[in-house]
C-alpha positions in Angstrom: 0.0 0.0 0.0 1.4 3.4 -0.9 1.2 6.4 1.4 -0.8 8.5 -1.1 1.2 11.6 -0.2 0.9 14.1 -3.0 4.1 14.8 -4.8 4.0 18.5 -6.0 6.7 19.7 -8.3 9.4 20.6 -5.8 12.1 21.1 -8.5 10.9 24.5 -9.5 12.3 27.2 -7.4 10.0 29.8 -5.9 10.8 33.6 -6.2 11.9 33.7 -2.6 14.1 30.7 -2.9 15.8 32.1 -6.1 16.3 35.5 -4.4 17.9 33.9 -1.3 20.3 31.9 -3.4 21.2 34.9 -5.5 21.9 36.8 -2.3 24.3 34.2 -1.1 22.2 32.4 1.5 23.0 28.8 2.3 21.2 26.1 0.3 19.5 24.9 3.5 18.0 28.3 4.4 16.9 28.8 0.8 15.4 25.4 0.6 13.5 25.7 3.9 12.2 29.2 3.1 11.3 28.0 -0.3 9.3 25.1 1.2 7.1 27.7 3.0 6.8 29.8 -0.1 5.8 26.7 -2.1 3.1 25.9 0.3 1.9 29.5 0.0 1.8 29.0 -3.8 -0.1 25.8 -3.5 -2.8 27.5 -1.4 -2.9 30.2 -4.1 -3.7 27.5 -6.7 -6.8 26.6 -4.8 -8.4 29.9 -5.7 -9.5 31.4 -9.0 -6.9 34.0 -10.2 -9.1 37.0 -9.4 -9.3 35.8 -5.8 -5.6 35.1 -5.3 -3.3 37.5 -3.5 -2.5 39.4 -6.7 -6.2 40.1 -7.1 -6.8 40.9 -3.4 -8.0 44.3 -2.3 -4.8 45.0 -0.3 -2.5 44.1 -3.1 -4.5 46.0 -5.8 -4.8 49.1 -3.6 -1.1 49.5 -3.7 -0.2 48.3 -7.3 -3.3 48.8 -9.5 -3.5 51.8 -11.8 -7.2 52.1 -10.8 -8.1 52.0 -7.1 -10.3 48.9 -6.4 -12.9 50.7 -4.2 -15.6 48.1 -4.8 -13.5 45.5 -2.9 -13.6 47.6 0.2 -17.4 47.9 0.3 -18.9 44.7 1.6 -22.3 43.7 0.2 -23.6 41.1 2.6 -26.5 38.7 2.0 -28.9 38.3 4.9 -28.0 35.6 7.4 -30.2 32.5 6.8 -33.0 32.2 9.4 -32.0 28.7 10.5 -28.4 30.0 11.0 -29.6 33.0 13.0 -31.7 30.8 15.2 -28.7 28.6 16.1 -26.7 31.8 16.9 -29.5 33.2 19.1 -30.1 29.9 20.9 -26.3 29.5 21.5 -26.0 33.1 22.8 -28.9 32.4 25.2 -27.2 29.2 26.4 -24.0 31.0 27.2 -25.9 33.8 29.0 -28.0 31.3 31.0 -24.9 29.4 32.2 -23.1 32.7 33.0 -26.0 33.9 35.1 -26.1 30.5 36.9 -22.4 30.4 37.4 -22.0 27.1 35.5 -19.9 28.1 32.5 -16.9 26.6 34.3 -16.6 23.4 36.4 -14.8 22.8 39.7 -11.4 22.7 37.8 -12.1 26.1 36.3 -12.5 24.7 32.8 -15.5 24.9 30.5 -18.1 22.6 32.0 -19.4 19.5 30.3 -23.0 20.8 30.8 -22.2 24.0 28.9 -20.5 22.1 26.1 -23.4 19.7 25.9 -26.0 22.5 25.8 -24.1 24.3 23.1 -24.1 21.1 21.1 -27.9 20.9 21.4 -28.2 24.5 20.3 -26.1 23.8 17.2 -23.1 25.9 18.2 -20.4 23.5 17.1 -21.9 23.0 13.7 -22.1 26.6 12.6 -19.3 26.1 10.1 -20.2 22.6 9.1 -22.2 22.0 5.9 -25.9 21.1 6.2 -25.5 17.6 4.7 -23.3 16.7 7.7 -25.6 18.1 10.4 -24.4 21.8 10.5 -26.0 25.0 9.3 -23.2 26.3 7.0 -23.1 29.8 8.4 -21.6 32.5 6.2 -18.2 33.2 7.7 -19.0 36.9 7.9 -22.1 36.1 10.1 -20.0 33.6 12.2 -17.3 36.1 12.8 -19.6 38.9 14.0 -21.4 36.3 16.1 -18.1 35.6 17.9 -17.9 39.2 18.8 -21.4 38.9 20.4 -20.4 35.7 22.3 -17.2 37.3 23.5 -19.1 39.9 25.3 -20.5 37.1 27.4 -17.5 34.9 27.7 -14.3 35.2 25.5 -13.2 31.6 26.2 -16.5 30.2 24.8 -16.0 32.3 21.7 -12.4 31.3 21.3 -13.3 27.6 21.6 -15.7 27.9 18.7 -12.9 29.4 16.6 -10.5 26.7 17.5 -13.0 24.0 16.7 -14.4 25.5 13.5 -11.6 27.5 12.0 -8.3 25.9 12.8 -9.4 22.6 14.4 -10.5 19.6 12.4 -13.6 21.2 10.8 -11.9 23.4 8.2 -9.3 20.8 7.2 -12.1 18.2 6.7 -14.4 20.5 4.8 -11.7 21.8 2.5 -9.4 18.8 2.1 -11.3 15.7 3.3 -12.7 12.9 1.1 -16.4 12.2 1.0 -15.8 9.2 3.3 -13.8 11.3 5.8 -16.5 13.9 5.9 -19.2 11.4 6.4 -17.3 9.8 9.3 -16.2 12.9 11.2 -18.2 16.0 10.4 -21.5 14.9 11.9 -19.8 14.2 15.2 -18.0 17.5 15.0 -21.2 19.3 14.2 -23.1 17.9 17.1 -20.3 18.5 19.6 -19.9 14.7 20.3 -16.3 15.4 19.4 -14.6 18.7 19.8 -11.5 19.4 17.7 -8.0 20.8 17.8 -5.1 21.4 15.4 -1.8 19.9 16.4 0.8 21.9 14.5 3.3 23.6 16.9 6.2 21.6 18.3 8.9 22.3 20.9 11.2 23.3 18.0 8.7 24.3 15.4 6.7 27.5 15.7 7.0 30.2 13.0 9.5 27.9 11.3 7.2 25.1 10.2 9.9 23.4 8.2 11.4 22.3 11.5 8.6 19.7 12.1 10.0 16.5 13.7 6.8 14.5 14.3 6.8 11.7 11.8 4.4 9.0 10.7 5.4 5.8 8.8 3.0 3.5 7.0 2.6 0.1 8.7 -0.1 -2.0 7.0 -3.4 -0.1 7.0 -2.2 2.4 9.6 0.2 5.2 10.0 2.4 5.0 13.1 3.0 8.4 14.6 5.9 9.4 16.8 6.6 12.9 18.1 5.5 15.7 20.4 3.2 18.7 20.0 3.1 21.8 22.2 0.7 24.7 22.9 -2.3 22.9 21.5 -5.7 24.2 22.6 -8.6 21.7 23.1 -5.9 19.0 23.5 -7.3 16.5 25.9 -8.4 12.9 25.7 -11.5 12.2 23.7 -11.0 15.0 21.1 -10.6 14.8 17.4 -7.4 16.5 16.1 -5.5 17.2 12.9 -1.9 16.1 13.3 0.6 17.8 11.0 3.6 15.5 10.7 6.1 14.3 8.1 5.5 11.3 6.0 8.3 10.1 3.7 10.0 13.4 4.5 7.1 15.6 3.3 4.6 17.5 5.5 1.2 15.8 5.7 -1.9 15.9 7.9 -3.8 13.1 9.6 -7.2 13.2 11.2 -7.1 11.3 14.5 -9.4 10.5 17.3 -7.6 10.7 20.6 -8.5 7.9 23.0 -10.7 8.5 26.0 -7.8 7.6 28.3 -4.1 8.0 28.1 -2.1 4.9 27.3 1.4 3.9 26.2 0.9 5.3 22.7 -0.6 8.6 23.7 -0.1 11.0 26.6 -1.2 14.5 27.4 1.7 16.6 28.5 0.4 19.2 31.0 2.3 22.4 31.9 1.7 25.6 33.8 0.4 28.3 31.4 -0.9 31.7 32.4 -3.1 32.2 29.3 -5.9 29.8 28.3 -6.4 28.7 31.9 -10.1 28.1 31.3 -9.6 25.9 28.2 -7.5 22.9 27.8 -4.0 23.8 26.4 -1.5 21.0 26.6 1.2 19.2 24.9 0.6 15.8 23.2 3.1 13.0 23.0 2.8 10.2 20.5 4.7 6.9 20.8 3.9 4.5 18.0 0.4 6.0 18.0 -1.6 4.3 15.3 -3.9 6.3 12.9 -5.8 4.6 10.1 -4.2 5.3 6.7 -7.6 6.3 5.3 -7.4 9.4 7.6 -4.7 11.0 5.5 -6.0 14.3 4.1 -5.3 14.9 0.4 -4.7 18.6 -0.4 -4.5 18.2 -4.1 -1.2 19.6 -5.3 -0.2 20.7 -1.8 0.9 19.1 1.4 0.5 19.4 5.2 1.7 23.0 5.2 -0.9 23.9 2.6 -3.6 22.6 5.0 -2.1 24.6 7.9 -1.9 27.8 5.8 -5.5 27.5 4.6 -7.2 27.4 8.1 -5.2 30.1 9.7 -6.9 33.0 7.9 -10.2 32.2 9.4 -8.6 32.0 12.8 -7.0 35.4 12.4 -10.3 37.1 11.6 -11.9 35.3 14.6 -9.2 36.8 16.8 -10.1 40.3 15.7 -13.8 39.5 16.2 -13.1 38.3 19.7 -11.1 41.4 20.5 -14.0 43.5 19.4 -16.2 41.7 21.9 -13.7 41.7 24.8 -13.0 45.4 24.4 -16.7 46.1 24.5 -16.7 44.5 28.0 -13.7 46.6 29.0 -15.4 49.8 27.9 -18.8 49.0 29.5 -17.0 48.3 32.8 -14.8 51.4 32.8 -17.8 53.7 32.7 -19.5 53.0 36.1 -16.2 53.0 37.9 -15.2 56.3 36.2 -18.5 57.8 37.5 -18.0 56.4 41.0 -14.3 57.1 41.6 -13.6 60.7 42.7 -10.4 62.6 42.9 -10.2 66.0 44.5 -14.0 66.1 44.7 -14.8 65.3 41.1 -15.6 62.0 39.3 -12.7 60.9 37.1 -15.1 60.6 34.1 -14.9 64.4 34.0 -11.1 64.3 33.6 -9.7 64.8 30.1 -7.3 61.9 30.3 -10.1 59.4 31.2 -12.4 60.8 28.5 -9.6 60.4 26.0 -9.2 56.7 27.1 -12.9 56.2 26.6 -12.9 57.8 23.1 -9.8 55.9 22.1 -11.2 52.6 23.2 -14.4 53.2 21.3 -12.3 53.9 18.2 -10.4 50.6 18.6 -13.7 48.7 18.8 -15.2 50.3 15.7 -12.0 49.6 13.7 -12.1 45.9 14.8 -15.7 45.7 13.9 -14.9 47.1 10.4 -12.0 44.7 9.8 -14.2 41.7 11.0 -17.0 42.8 8.7 -14.7 43.3 5.7 -12.5 40.2 6.0 -15.5 38.0 6.7 -17.2 39.2 3.5 -14.0 38.7 1.5 -13.8 35.1 2.6 -17.4 34.5 1.8 -16.9 36.0 -1.7 -14.1 33.5 -2.4 -11.0 35.6 -1.8 -8.0 33.9 -0.3 -7.8 36.9 2.0 -4.3 36.2 3.4 -3.1 39.9 3.4 -6.4 41.2 4.7 -6.7 38.6 7.5 -3.2 39.3 8.6 -4.1 43.0 9.0 -7.2 42.1 11.1 -5.2 39.7 13.3 -2.4 42.2 14.0 -4.7 45.2 14.6 -7.2 43.2 16.7 -4.6 41.6 18.9 -2.5 44.8 19.4 -5.7 46.8 20.1 -6.8 44.4 22.8 -3.4 44.6 24.4 -3.4 48.4 24.3 -7.0 48.5 25.6 -6.1 46.2 28.6 -2.9 47.9 29.6 -3.1 51.5 28.6 -6.8 52.2 28.9 -8.6 49.7 31.1 -5.9 49.0 33.7 -4.8 52.6 34.1 -8.4 53.7 34.6 -9.1 51.0 37.3 -5.8 51.5 39.0 -4.5 49.1 41.6 -7.8 47.3 41.9 -7.1 45.8 38.5 -4.9 43.2 40.1 -7.5 41.9 42.6 -8.7 38.4 42.4 -12.1 38.5 40.6 -11.3 41.6 38.6 -11.7 41.5 34.8 -8.1 42.5 34.2 -6.5 40.6 37.1 -8.2 37.3 36.1 -7.7 37.6 32.4 -4.5 39.7 31.8 -2.6 36.9 30.0 -5.6 36.1 27.8 -5.7 39.7 26.8 -2.1 39.7 25.7 -1.7 36.2 24.3 -3.5 36.9 20.9 -0.4 38.9 19.9 1.2 35.4 19.5 -1.7 33.3 18.4 -2.0 32.4 14.7 1.4 34.0 14.1 3.4 36.6 16.1 2.5 40.1 14.9 5.8 41.4 13.5 6.5 38.0 11.8 3.1 38.2 10.2 3.8 41.8 9.2 6.8 40.6 7.2 4.7 37.9 5.6 2.3 40.6 4.6 5.2 42.5 3.1 6.5 39.4 1.3 3.0 38.9 -0.3 3.0 42.6 -1.3 6.3 42.5 -3.1 6.3 39.0 -4.6 4.5 39.8 -7.9 6.4 43.0 -8.4 9.7 41.3 -7.6 9.0 38.3 -9.9 8.1 40.6 -12.7 10.9 43.1 -12.6 13.7 42.3 -10.2 14.0 38.5 -10.6 15.1 38.8 -14.3 17.7 41.4 -13.4 19.0 39.2 -10.6 19.2 36.2 -12.8 21.1 38.1 -15.5 23.6 39.4 -13.0 24.1 35.9 -11.6 24.6 34.4 -15.1 27.2 37.1 -15.8 28.9 36.4 -12.5 28.3 40.0 -11.3 27.9 40.3 -7.5 28.2 44.1 -7.2 26.8 45.7 -10.4 28.3 49.0 -11.5 26.3 50.7 -14.3 29.4 52.7 -15.3 31.1 49.4 -16.2 30.3 48.7 -19.9 30.1 44.9 -19.3 27.8 45.4 -16.4 25.7 47.9 -18.3 25.3 45.4 -21.2 24.3 42.6 -18.8 21.7 44.9 -17.2 20.3 46.6 -20.3 17.7 44.1 -21.6 16.3 42.8 -18.2 16.1 46.4 -16.9 14.1 47.9 -19.6 10.6 46.6 -18.4 11.4 47.9 -14.9 12.4 51.4 -15.9 9.5 51.6 -18.3 7.2 50.9 -15.3 9.0 53.4 -13.2 8.8 56.1 -15.8 5.0 55.5 -16.1 4.7 56.0 -12.3 6.7 59.2 -12.4 4.6 60.7 -15.2 1.1 59.7 -14.1 0.8 57.0 -11.6 -2.7 55.6 -10.9 -6.2 56.9 -11.2 -7.3 58.5 -7.9 -10.1 56.8 -6.0 -13.4 58.6 -6.3 -15.0 58.5 -2.9 -18.5 59.7 -2.3 -19.4 59.5 1.4 -22.1 61.5 3.2 -19.9 62.1 6.2 -17.3 64.7 5.2 -14.8 63.9 8.0 -14.9 60.2 7.1 -14.7 61.0 3.4 -11.5 63.0 4.0 -10.0 60.1 6.0 -10.9 57.6 3.4 -9.4 59.7 0.6 -6.2 60.2 2.5 -5.9 56.5 3.1 -6.6 55.6 -0.5 -4.2 58.2 -1.9 -1.5 57.1 0.6 -1.9 53.4 -0.5 -1.5 54.3 -4.1 1.6 56.4 -3.3 3.1 53.6 -1.2 4.0 51.6 -4.3 6.9 53.9 -4.8 8.0 53.4 -1.2 7.8 49.7 -1.6 9.6 49.7 -4.9 12.2 52.1 -3.5 13.0 49.7 -0.7 13.3 46.8 -3.1 15.6 48.8 -5.4 17.7 50.0 -2.5 18.3 46.7 -0.8 17.9 44.4 -3.8 18.9 40.8 -2.9 19.6 41.8 0.7 16.0 42.8 1.3 15.2 39.6 3.3 17.8 40.7 5.9 16.2 44.2 6.4 13.6 43.0 8.7 13.3 46.3 10.7 12.8 48.3 7.5 10.3 45.8 6.1 8.3 45.7 9.4 8.1 49.5 9.6 6.9 50.0 6.0 4.5 47.0 6.3 3.0 48.5 9.4 2.4 51.9 7.8 0.6 50.3 4.8 -1.4 48.2 7.2 -2.4 51.3 9.0 -3.6 52.9 5.7 -5.7 49.8 5.1 -7.3 50.0 8.6 -7.9 53.7 8.2 -9.7 53.2 4.8 -11.8 50.2 6.0 -12.8 51.9 9.2 -13.9 55.1 7.5 -15.9 53.3 4.8 -17.5 51.0 7.3 -18.5 53.8 9.8 -19.9 56.0 7.1 -22.6 53.4 6.6 -23.5 53.2 10.4 -26.5 55.0 11.8 -25.1 55.7 15.3 -23.5 59.1 15.3 -21.1 58.0 18.1 -19.9 55.1 16.0 -19.0 57.6 13.2 -17.3 59.9 15.8 -15.3 57.0 17.2 -14.2 56.1 13.7 -13.1 59.7 13.1 -11.0 59.6 16.3 -9.5 56.2 15.2 -8.7 57.6 11.7 -7.0 60.7 13.3 -4.8 58.4 15.4 -3.9 56.2 12.4 -3.1 59.2 10.3 -0.7 60.6 12.9 1.0 57.2 13.1 1.4 57.1 9.4 2.7 60.7 9.0 4.5 61.1 12.4 2.5 64.2 13.3 1.6 65.2 16.9 -1.9 65.6 18.2 -3.2 69.1 18.4 -5.8 70.9 20.5 -8.6 70.3 18.0 -8.0 66.5 18.2 -7.9 66.6 22.0 -11.3 68.4 22.0 -12.7 65.8 19.6 -11.6 62.7 21.4 -12.6 64.0 24.9 -16.0 65.2 23.6 -16.5 61.7 22.3 -15.5 60.2 25.6 -17.9 62.5 27.5 -20.8 61.6 25.1 -20.2 57.9 25.6 -20.0 58.2 29.3 -23.2 60.3 29.5 -25.2 58.7 26.6 -26.0 55.4 25.1 -23.3 53.9 22.8 -25.2 51.4 20.6 -22.2 49.0 20.5 -22.6 48.4 24.2 -26.3 47.6 24.2 -25.9 43.8 24.9 -23.0 44.0 27.3 -23.6 43.4 31.0 -21.9 45.3 33.7 -19.5 43.9 36.4 -20.0 45.1 40.0 -17.5 47.7 41.3 -15.2 45.8 43.5 -14.3 47.1 47.0 -15.9 50.5 46.8 -14.2 53.1 48.9 
């Protein structure tokens, strides 16, 4: 019996692999980096060309001659009634358990009763197709629903994301055979089996080429040996996707973990400050047998292709969860700020506190906007890698800022009391900066996707010509160098001349709110101009660009900020709540200063503090469903 592992063409070098070799990197580094780049290309091939990275809104906003405004304006279809019913029922289940104090069991973990009741409501099947017992929720509806659930309990929301986005559900839906789907998806939809994704290892995090877990074929089974680390939902009785090596190639197996540990399988517990309410453990496999029929077949790809595919949904889910968690922070800042007095006046009358309230409202609106936009793109069929990276980075960094700079500083020392929202959840507020890819590493992945097509088209032919001529340090004044550069350089300089003469067609924005229209226009114009900054960096550093991580991260972040600014302004302009639009205005001002390096002025301070005052005194629609925590230890 053969393993059935797909054998994609691994002989063809990717653009990144070629560039690294030309820059003098070792064959091992070029090969390993090329393996990741190849997995990325294999995921690309799963999508129609218009939905690949080159056709994505983020890529086109920078490189296209005509600004793709239509790709930044989601046009959602209504959520199906059966899907909405499951969401409403699930929300009520979580609220009921919260009010009864039964979300967690005696061990502080999500209680079996809650998990069972959520299964009855259909919660675990939201992303499972109807023929397998789910309701096939549009991802945009699912993501916004996670925000709603996170206002009641973020751990419950996060578990749905792990199960449906990066657990076994997405790999089976996307890469599973009919037989595999029939066997596993009904149990995953009902909650009879919850799922996890076993990818990370003690020596393999951002470098997925360092995987050591291996599986060898023995009769009708694969025999798995290795260890996994930091796996959420990793306990006995779960269904997991194991990413491992088979015949030296990354692969993925669907496996049912036994109900009890044995010689072949052990849970490896450890102390971890985050995720204390869910099961996060290591897994150790010693001659662990998995039926060979459980091997997932990703077409032309391999196990890394499967890993790459599911992460995008998880990244949007992180942003959605942050939007819900920050709502809870804001709702619980307000009564304390009214109660706490300094020098005879409540602190909600102080400018610094009002600024915190206004800033936090802006972060929430921006996360809502990114969740809405990215969810729609995924539903439309876009790969969405660049856009989902933006959402993940912004959402996780916003939640971190909200917890430390806004929520904690307003509550003061009581933040560290047992039972306080921050004291009990601090590590969970910070950890998303690492989940689904550490932020700055993802920022460089965003930049790589941004430059790849431009580099392949213009810079790769020049590099290959220099390499063929044996020229390491080109000097245009040297006739031999000039001759070697002439032909491959003509297309590039033709493109550059076109940009200097005319550039792209300016976006035509027509928004009813003049403030948001100005923000959106600035962001769109900045995105179009940024192509020259990106090209200039590529030209300056040439083959050494991969080593300029700080410069890449800085430019990547500025372009991401432009995207967030545009999406936030366009989203808020369509919202009926005046305070939502005002919060978006504040957020866009903050992003604009970060892009340009400007300092805040008196007009901005008046704007943000006025917003904070209005939210404290009025009704902010985004907080309508959020409950309040009691003020601890009044004094």
